N, C-alpha and C positions, 0 to 999 in steps of 0.2 A: 233231577227228580225232586219232587216236592216232599220235604221232610214233614213229619207229623210231630207237633210239640204239645205235650201235656204238662202244665206247670202247676206244682203243688206248693202252696204257701201256708205255713203253720203260724197261728196266732197264739201268743202267750198272755196269760192274765197278769195284770199289774195290781198294785195295792188298791184295796177297795175305796179309800178316800180319793185317790187320784182318779179312779174310774168314775166316781160320782161327778167330778168336775168336768171330765172330758167326754162323758157319755150322757147326752141330754135328749129329752123328748123333742120330736120335731113333727110337723104336720105337712111340710112342703119342702121339695128339693130346691135349694138355692140356685143351682146351675140351670135346671130345666124348668122350674116353676110348676111341676106337676104336684098334685095332691098325693099324700101318702096315707096308708091305713092307720087307724088308731093303734097306739103302741109302738110306733116307729121311733127310732133313735138315730141321732147323728153321732158318729164316732170320731172324735177329734184327737184321739190318743196318737202320739207321735209314731209309735210302732205300727198301729193299724193303718194310718194314712200313708206312711212310707211303704209298707208292704203292698197296699192297694195300688199305689203309683207304680211300683216295680212290676206288678202283675199286668197293669194296663200298658205300660211302656213296651212290654214284650211284643204286643200286637201293633202298637203305634209305630214302632221302628220298622216293621214290615211295610208300612204305608209311607215311609220316609218322612215322618214328622215327629215332633216331640210334644210333651204335655206340660201343662202348667198347673193350675189349681185342681186339686183332687177332693172330691166329696165322697165320704164313706157313710152309707146309710144301712142300718140294720132293721129289717122289717119283721113283723111276726110271721110265723109259718103260714103257708097257704091254707092249711086246715083251720088255723085260728082266725085268719083275717079275710080269706077268700080272694086275696090279691095274688094273681098269677101272671103268666106271660101275656095273656090276652088283655088283662087289666092294664098292664104296663104299656103295651102298644097303643091301646085306646087313649090313655092319658097323654102319652107323648104326641100322638097325631092330633088330638084335640088342641094341644098347645102349639101346633104348627111345626113339629119336628118331623123331618123325613128320616126314615130308618133304613139302614143297609146292614144286613146281618153278615158277619165275617164267615166266609165259606168253610174255613177249616174248623171252626168251633162256634156253635150257635149261642154260646153264652156271651159272646162279644158282638158289639154292633157299633157302627158309626152313626151319629146323629148330626143332622144339618138343619139349620134354620137361618135363612139369609146368608150372611158370610161367616156365621159361627159354626164350628165343628166340635163335637164332643165324642170321646171314646167312652163306651159303656160296657159294664160287666154285670150280668144278672144270673144269680145262682139260687135256685129254690132247694132248700134243705129241710130235713125233718123238723128241726127245732126253730130255725129262722131262715129268712131270705136275705141274701147279701146283694146290695145294689150300689155299684160304684160309678161315678162319673168323673171325667177329667177333661179339661179344656185343651184342645189342640192348638199349638202355636201357628200351624199352617194347615191348609187343606190337605187331606190324605191323598197320596198317589200310590196306587198299588200296581206293581208290575205283574201282569198275568203271564204265566209260563206258556211257552209254545205248546200247541196241541200236537203231540207226536205219539207214536205207537208206545213208546216206553212209559210215558206218563199214564196213559189210559190203561195199559196192560197191567200196571201194578196197583191200581186203585183197589181199596178195600181188601187188602191181603194181610194186614197187620196181625189180626187175631186168628188167622186160619191156617198159617203155614204148616203147623204140625198136624192139624186135623186132616188136612188134605191127603196126607200120605198114610193115614191109618184108618180112615172111615170108609167102610165098604158098603154103606147104605146107598142105594141108587134108586132112581125112578124106574119102575117096571113097565110103565105105559108111556109112550111118547105123547107129548101134549098137543101135537098137531100132525096132520097128514102131509107128507112132503112130496112134492113133485119130483119124480125120479129124473136123474140127469140123462141126457142123450149124448153118448160119445160122438166125437171127441169132446173134451172139456171146453168150456167157453173161452173167449178171448181174454178174460180176466185171469186165467190160470187156475181158477177154482171150479170145482164140479157143480156147485149149486149157486145160482144167482137169483133164485125164486123160491119162496116158501109159501105153500098154501095151508093156512091155518084152519083148524076144524070149526072155527066160529064164523067162517065166511070171509075173513080178511086174507088178502094176498099181498106179500111184500116182494119188491124187486130192488136190486141194487142199482143206484144211479151214481153219477159222478160226485154230486155234492150233497146227496141225501139218500135215505132209503124211502121208497114210495110205497105206502100201504093203501090199498084200495078195497072197497066193498060197495057194490052197486054204484051209485052216482057220487059217492063220497071218496075223497082222496086226502091222505094225510102225509105230509112231507116230514120225515124225521131228520132234521138237519144234523150234519156232522159237526163236531166241535170246530169253531171258527175263532181264531185269535182276535180278529177285529170285532166281531159281534159279541163275543164273550168277555170283552175287556171290562175290567172293574169300573163301576161308577158309583160314587157316593149318593147320587140322586137316582132312585129307582125309575122314575118317570123318564128322565133323560136317557138312561141306559136302555129302556124299552124302545124309545123312539129311534135311538141309534141302531139297535139291532134290527128293527123293522126296515130301516133304510138300507141296511147291508144285505139282509136275507130275503126280504119280501118285495119291497118296492120295485126292484129292477125287472120283475117278471110281469108287471102289469102296466097298462097304458093310462088308466084313470082310476079315481077312487071317489066315492061319495059315502055319506053317513059314517065317516071315520070317527072312531072313539078309542082313546087310550085310557084303560081303567085298571092300573095296577093296584094291588092290595098289600099293605104293609103288615107283616107278621114275622114270627120267628122263622117261618118257612114262607117267604113272600111269594105272591102270585103276580106274574107278568101277563097281562091280557090286553089285546088290541083287536079291533075288528073293523071291517069296511066292506062295502059293495064295490067290486073291482071288475075290470075288463082284462082278461088274459091276453097278452100280446101274441102268444103262439097260436091261439085258437080263435080269438075274437069273442069268446063267450063271456057272458055276464055271470059272475060268480060271487059268492059271499066268502070272505077270507077271515079266519080267526087265527091270531098269532098268540102262542101260549108258552109259558115256562113256569114250572114250579121249582123254586129255589130250595132244594133240600139242604139241611144243615151240613151234609158232607160235601156239598158242592157238585153233586152229580145230576142236577137237573138238565133237561135237554129242550132246546127250542123246537116246537112243533108248529106246523102250518096246516090248518084244516081248511080244505077247499070244498065247498058244497054249492048246489045250484042257488040256494037262497038261505036266509037266516033261519027260517022255519025248519028246513032240512037239517041244519046243524043242531038246533035245539031238540029236535025229535030224537036224534042219536045220542047227544051228549048232555042235554039239559040246558036250561037257561043260565045266564050269568048270575052268579051269587056274589053278594057283597060281603060274604064271610070267608076269610082265608082258609078256615078249617072245614068248609063244606065238603061233603062226600063227593059231590059232582066233580070237583077238581081231580079227585083220584082217578076217575074214569078217563079223563083227558090225559093225565100224566102217564097212565098205564100204556098209552099208545107207543111210548118209547120202547116198550118191550118187543115190539114187532120188528125191531132191528135184530133179527135172529136167523141164522142160516146153518144148514146141516154141514157136516164134515165128512168128506170121503177120505179113504186111506191115502189116496194120491195127494191130497191137500197138505198132508203132514210133513212131507219131505223137507229136511233142513233142520236148523237149530232154532228153538223157541225159548225165550228167556224171560224171567220175571224177577224184579229186584224190589226190595223194600228197605227203607232206612227210617228209623225213628229215634227220638231222644226224649227223656223225661228229665227236666232240670229242677233240682231242689234248691230252695233259697231259705236261709234262716231269717225269718222276719224280725227277730229280736236284735240281731247284730247286723243284718243286711249282707252277711257274708255268703259266698257261694258254698252250698252244702253238697256239691257233687252232681254229676250227671250220669244217669243210667241210659245206656244206648242199646239199640237192637238193630241189626242189619242182617239181611238174608239174601241169598241168590239161589234161584232154582232154575234148572235147565232141562229141557228134553231135546234130544237130537235123534231124528228119525232117518233111517238109511234104507238101503235096498233090502228086499226080501222081508219087509215088515219088521226090521230090527230097530231097536232103540237103545239109547243110553240115557240114564237119568241121574242127576246129582242135586243135592241140596246142601248149602253151606250156611251156617248161622253163627254170628258173633254177637254176644250180649254180655251185659254186666256194667258195673261202674267204671268210668274212665280210670285207667291205671290198673284195673283188674278184670280185663275183658277176657271171656272164655270163648273158645272156638270149638264148634262141632260140625261134623260133615258126614253125610251118608251118600251112597251111590249104588246103582245097580244097573243091569243091562239084561236084555232078553228080546222077546218078540211080542208084538202087539196084534190084536185082532179087532176089526170093526164089528162089534156086536150088531149094530145097526147104524144109521146115519147120525145118531145122537149119543152113542155110547162106544167107548173104546176099552178093551180089556188088556192089561199089561201082565206079562207072565211073572214079573218079580218087581215089587216095590217094597223095599225094606224086608225082604225075605219071604214074601208071599204074594200071590196074585191079587191084583186090584182092578176093579172096574169103575170107570168114572163117566159121568155125563159130560158131553162135549158140545160146543157150539161155536159159531163165529159171530162176532159183532163187527160191523163195518165202520171204518172211519175213512176219511178222504185219502185215497191212494193206497190203502192197506186194510188189513183185518186183524182183529184181536182174537186169539184162540183161547177160549175158556175151557180149562180142564178141571172139573170139579168146581171149586170156588175161587180158583186163581186164574187171572188173565195173563196171557203170554204174548209178547211181541216177537215177530219174525226177525231174527238176526241175519242180516244179509252179509 
């Protein structure tokens, strides 16, 4: 499982005379060549540079490379200078730098120009903005974890474990109309393989994607794919590689092909072409899209329409602004990977795990100041007669003084409808949760409230 790391570095003031010598005005970054706003300063103090290097090396080690020269820049706050993330991206791209945001934390990014690679950290605070650069000794290589049920099932659970078992607020109106299952259940072993949404879209489960259709428009919501999702420091090359893996094999020819990614803190991957479908021989217009959210949860989507005008009528024309609202409508199509849950689907054990650590470093001495860890394991086991067992175990605290807590209960559950389940006892009282399935290749993730669970075979 992928651990989540948040690193806090504390900076201490040194003597004013020393600070005057080592904290000097600067108008340009030496490593990148970008212009900086008025009032920017370069911090050459040993403690500041050492701490910044330590902070950057935490990420560079994940990409199997080390760092050399480190540049620490202190910029005026956004309110004072107007210099924000978009300003930084524009300045870097104007200078020819390609930007790849680190999925786990969007304050970090890899920069590439020709054979040069830099690690970057950018943090906008109330009083000032911190901008750090360090030169990599070798090209970064990031190992992408395998896409399996456990990884996806435990995403975005760090801050919600306790709330899930105490919050009784639920949706009172189902967001869509569901096609009722026809007994017996389908060959997949699940009662529902189709969802009819009330806005006209219909989703069906396929082997390698969920297919959403409305009229003559089809959208393929691709499942996570280790090959296509592999990390690339070059956004354009990564997009072309994913196209060759997920799109190209289904078509016999392509014309008017364009690859138009947009660099930003949440970069956009966009490609389009007029294609000929192998399976039908039809001429279609294909758009390949992904919004790279800072949490790493973007999905590759393939839009298939009769022509370019049909696509733009539904989703709008291409925008050269990464923050344009039109991208949100396209990205939202990933939410159509959503299927109802029947009581018979729940049988067996479903589990969710989370592990996280906060590492503290004393920037003055460089010494390890301790690590605060958090780990949890939550399980539902459903049996005959609508019975269930539930347990949650949590271990947290500083290493050497970790405290353990656990709760459990058992009872009977009731399917309120295809989107809600009521449990007779969770921590001493009845609870009702919204439920749904999200499909991945060869399996499903069961969402109960805000937590995703993988089936334990």
